[in-house]
ZAKEKOL-54704 format. One record per atom (N, C-alpha, C): x, z, y; residue in one letter. Coordinates in steps of 0.02 Angstrom, whole numbers, plus 50000, padded with zeros to 5 digits. Last residue first. Example, Ala and Ser with C-alpha at 12.3 -4.5 7.8 and 13.67 -1.06 7.14 Angstrom:
BEGIN
506425035449888S
506845035749947S
506455039450002S
506605039049716A
506155039049775A
506605039049835A
END
This chain:
BEGIN
536624725647115A
536904729947161A
537574733747180A
536414721346988E
536864717647027E
537014718247092E
535944734046929A
536544731946901A
537194726046949A
534714733647000Q
535074738446999Q
535774736146997Q
534104721546953R
534344721647005R
534694727247029R
534084724646806A
534464720046787A
534664720746889A
532934735746853Q
533614737246806Q
534034732546821Q
531884728746901P
532264732546928P
532924736646904P
531394713846850S
531754719646819S
532094722346876S
530414709746919I
530294709846859I
530774713346838I
529804713047079V
530494713247033V
530244712946972V
528814702747203Y
528954708147145Y
529244706447122Y
527904691047290S
528454698047315S
528594703547265S
527474682547249F
526944687247254F
527374693347261F
528304671047228R
527814671847290R
527524677347306R
529314677547163A
529564675647243A
528864675147267A
528474677247039P
528744684047057P
529104684747148P
528234665747013L
527754669047032L
527984676347075L
528884652346985E
528794655147050E
528514661247062E
528904655046839Q
529514655946875Q
529594655646941Q
527534648646819A
527714655846806A
528364657846829A
527014638246950T
527304638346872T
527484648046883T
525254633846993V
525604638047002V
526294636346937V
523534628447043S
524104628846986S
524914631247041S
522284638947078E
522814634947113E
523334636047054E
520604639746998P
521234641647012P
521854638847036P
518994646947066V
519494640547066V
520264639447063V
517824658247006W
518534657047027W
518794649547027W
516774653147009L
516824658447048L
517414659347065L
516174642946910G
516364640446980G
516664647147041G
515924643046788A
515384644146853A
515534643146934A
517244640746757E
516824635946729E
516174637646767E
517884651246786I
518104648046825I
517524641346810I
517304661746708A
517074663646787A
517414655946825A
517444657546573D
516764657046612D
516764658146673D
518794659646573A
518754654546564A
517814652746593A
518514675146585A
519054671946631A
518704664946635A
518034676446477H
517724677646518H
518104675146572H
519154670446388L
518564667546383L
518034670946437L
520364680346428M
520274671546442M
519614669346445M
520594693646362D
519904691246422D
519884685546426D
521614692646274L
520904692246247L
520344692146282L
522524693446385S
522394688346347S
521804687346300S
522194697746544Y
522334700246466Y
522314694046436Y
522914688846696V
522264690746657V
522494693346580V
524144697946791L
523924694146717L
523314693746708L
524244700946964G
524294701046871G
523944696946851G
524454706747122F
524474701847083F
524414702347014F
523224720247209G
523934714947205G
523904708547142G
522084724247236L
522634728247211L
523274726247215L
521204714047268D
521474719347337D
521954723847321D
522024702247180T
521514707247219T
521834710847253T
522484688047119E
522694691147158E
522044695547174E
522594683546939L
522164685646987L
522484689247048L
522894671846824Y
523104675446874Y
522764675946913Y
523184663746655V
522744663046711V
522884671746756V
524124652446568R
524034658646582R
523554660146639R
524414638646538G
523544638246546G
523424647646545G
525824634546557T
525454637046505T
524924637846487T
525884631446726E
526104627946660E
525844628046588E
524424642146763D
525334642746774D
525214635746717D
523124647646880A
523484643546818A
524014642746822A
522284658246988F
522924655446970F
523004652046899F
521274665047112S
521534664847043S
521914657947044S
520884677647241R
521084670147220R
521304670547165R
520254690147253Q
520344685847307Q
520474680847281Q
519294702147154V
519734696647145V
519554691247226V
519554717947175R
519084712647177R
519434705547181R
519534731347032A
519824727647085A
519224720747103A
519604748646947S
519344743146971S
519364738347031S
520884753046854A
520674754046935A
520184748246946A
521714755846752G
520904756846755G
520464757346820G
522774751246727T
522774757846723T
521944760146758T
522414735946701H
522734740646670H
522894748146648H
521034735146803A
521764734146788A
521934737946742A
519594724246795N
519994731346813N
520654730946780N
518314715046870V
518914715946848V
519334725546857V
516674706546824S
517044713846840S
517754714946820S
516204697046747F
516654694746774F
517024699146825F
515264700146657D
515004701846702D
515484699046776D
516104702946545D
515694698246532D
515534697946594D
517684707746623S
517154710946594S
516654703146570S
519624708646604V
518844703746639V
518234706846590V
520914717746654R
520464716546601R
519764711446634R
522464710346712W
521814712246728W
521404711946661W
524064720746757V
523604716946686V
522844715946699V
525444719546867W
524554719246848W
524454718346789W
526524714646882P
526424720546886P
525714722446870P
527104702146758T
526774704346801T
526464710746811T
528034702646642I
527724694846696I
527394699146737I
528454711846604E
528564705946562E
528404701446596E
529644723246704L
528774719946679L
529094713446627L
530254740046724E
530324732046702E
529604728646676E
529864752146828V
529474748646791V
529854740146755V
530694766546899F
530744757746890F
530374755246822F
530354780246919V
530534778546855V
530304770046862V
530624793847052R
530514786747012R
530844783946961R
530294809947010Q
530934803447005Q
530604797147006Q
529604822347036P
530254818847101P
530514814747078P
528594816746940G
528534822946970G
529234819747030G
528664799646930N
528554803846894N
528884811746905N
527884786846979Q
528164791347010Q
528044798146966Q
528384770946907F
528064777446904F
528364782646935F
528654756147007Y
528744761646992Y
528364768746978Y
529004739547055W
528594745247040W
528844750246994W
529904731547193Q
530024736147115Q
529364740447117Q
529874728647332G
529574724547265G
529654724847206G
530604732447408T
530994730847374T
530584726447332T
529524738147524A
530144735047548A
530514731847494A
528384744447429D
528454738547463D
529214735047500D
528744748247288D
529154752347326D
529014743647362D
527084752547209C
527484746547228C
528054752047283C
526454765047078V
526584762447142V
527154757247147V
525544775046985Y
526134768346961Y
526094766247039Y
525034786546954N
525514786246998N
526094780846985N
523794783446860R
523794786046928R
524334787146971R
524634778346750G
524114774146787G
524084778246830G
525374791846698I
525724784746710I
525354781746766I
524054797646665F
524584799846708F
524974794146750F
523604788246552A
523364789746625A
523834793346680A
524754789446466I
524544783646484I
524004784146572I
524464804046423L
525314799846461L
525064793146498L
523394804246377K
523544808646443K
524134806446496K
523634796346261V
523104793946328V
523164797646367V
525154790346189H
524754795846205H
524154794846274H
525794778946161Q
524834780046121Q
524654785746154Q
526874765846235V
526564774146222V
525864774246190V
527834755246130V
527174757546150V
526884764946168V
529614756146114S
529094760546099S
528314760646127S
530454741246165G
530304749646143G
529774751846112G
530594726346178R
530024731946214R
530124738546224R
531544715846205A
531804723346166A
531214728146210A
531664697646159P
531484704846229P
531524711846169P
532354687446103A
532284691346080A
532274697146125A
532904676646223P
532774674346146P
532154680346112P
532474680146379G
532764679346317G
532494678146269G
531264690446452G
531604685146460G
531894684446392G
531064707746461S
530834701646460S
531394697546464S
532034718246444F
531214720446391F
531054711946417F
533544714246369P
533094716046434P
532504716546390P
534414722746242G
534404717746271G
533904718846313G
534704732946136H
534594728646110H
534494721546159H
534884743646218A
535504739846186A
535324734246163A
533624747646240Q
534104744546278Q
534494741646273Q
533284752446109A
533054748446148A
533474743246195A
534284765046122Q
534134759046072Q
533984752746101Q
533784773246211E
534414768346225E
534504763146162E
531944768046250D
532734773046236D
533174771846235D
530844761746328R
531494761046320R
531994765046294R
529104763346308L
529534767146314L
530364762346284L
527914753346394C
528264754446335C
528914758446365C
526184751346404W
526744755046439W
527134755046388W
525214737346397N
525404739446376N
525934745846407N
524634724346450G
524474731446497G
524764738646458G
524974714746404R
524464717646381R
524234723146416R
526274711846431A
525764706746460A
525084709446428A
527144727946475D
527004722346430D
526384718046462D
528184738546561L
527524738146562L
527374729646514L
529264749946526G
529324743046564G
528434742846548G
530794761246558L
529864760346550L
529604751746554L
531944762746569W
531724766846533W
530884767646512W
532544755546686G
532734751946624G
532254758246562G
533064769246789F
533014762346788F
533074760046709F
532804782046893C
532844781146822C
532524773246828C
533404791947037H
533034785647014H
533214784346936H
533854809047089P
534014801147052P
533654796747023P
533094818747171V
533314819347101V
533284810147124V
532844822847322K
533334819247312K
533664817447242K
531924831947334P
531844826847368P
532384821247343P
530924844547254W
531664840247244W
531754833947260W
529784847247349K
530134852547328K
530844848447291K
529124834647371A
529274840547415A
529794844847398A
528834830847235M
529224825447270M
529794829047324M
528014840147179A
528834841147161A
529204835247194A
526964839847266Q
527334844047274Q
528104845047257Q
526534825847199R
526844824447283R
527024833047313R
526224828847078V
526834824347101V
527194822847150V
525184836147087I
525734839347083I
526304834847085I
524344828147150D
524474832847192D
525304834747189D
524464809247086D
524094816547089D
524564821047131D
524054797447193M
524414798447164M
524404809247154M
523254789447290G
522914790247207G
523394796647188G
524044786447401A
523434789747393A
523104790147329A
525084779347417M
525304784147377M
524704788047366M
END
């Protein structure tokens, strides 16, 4: 919670028992935040299935930055959330909790804008590349795959083989907090 806004910390202290929110916010594989109103939720889950229901992509720059600054993980459960004042808004993930942007100098930044240091790389059965960094585990943004391929070719990253299905358990994150809540 080190990067969390002061106004958020103050709201948490003032209203400590606000109920959590599930199903209303998603993070897609391109690092977009998606608002999932009741209609989107009624059409099905955010990820998986034949026709995922993403909702509306957030366009407001200041809101995107606010969500990014207050995006954290409940380490005990592996569920990622946006701390919106006193309320935890749990995030439905399309694939991973982080989406990495890779520059031509091989520097890496998260979808939130935070810089990250690569520790290990992975490739799945479909050729997607993932990075484990000092911030956590995530997918390389699809349009940055050329830079990722260059890093691999240069020997900077040596991907381990993984299957997409094993990633949440292996890296301790929950794809759908809403589904998990429904099971409880």
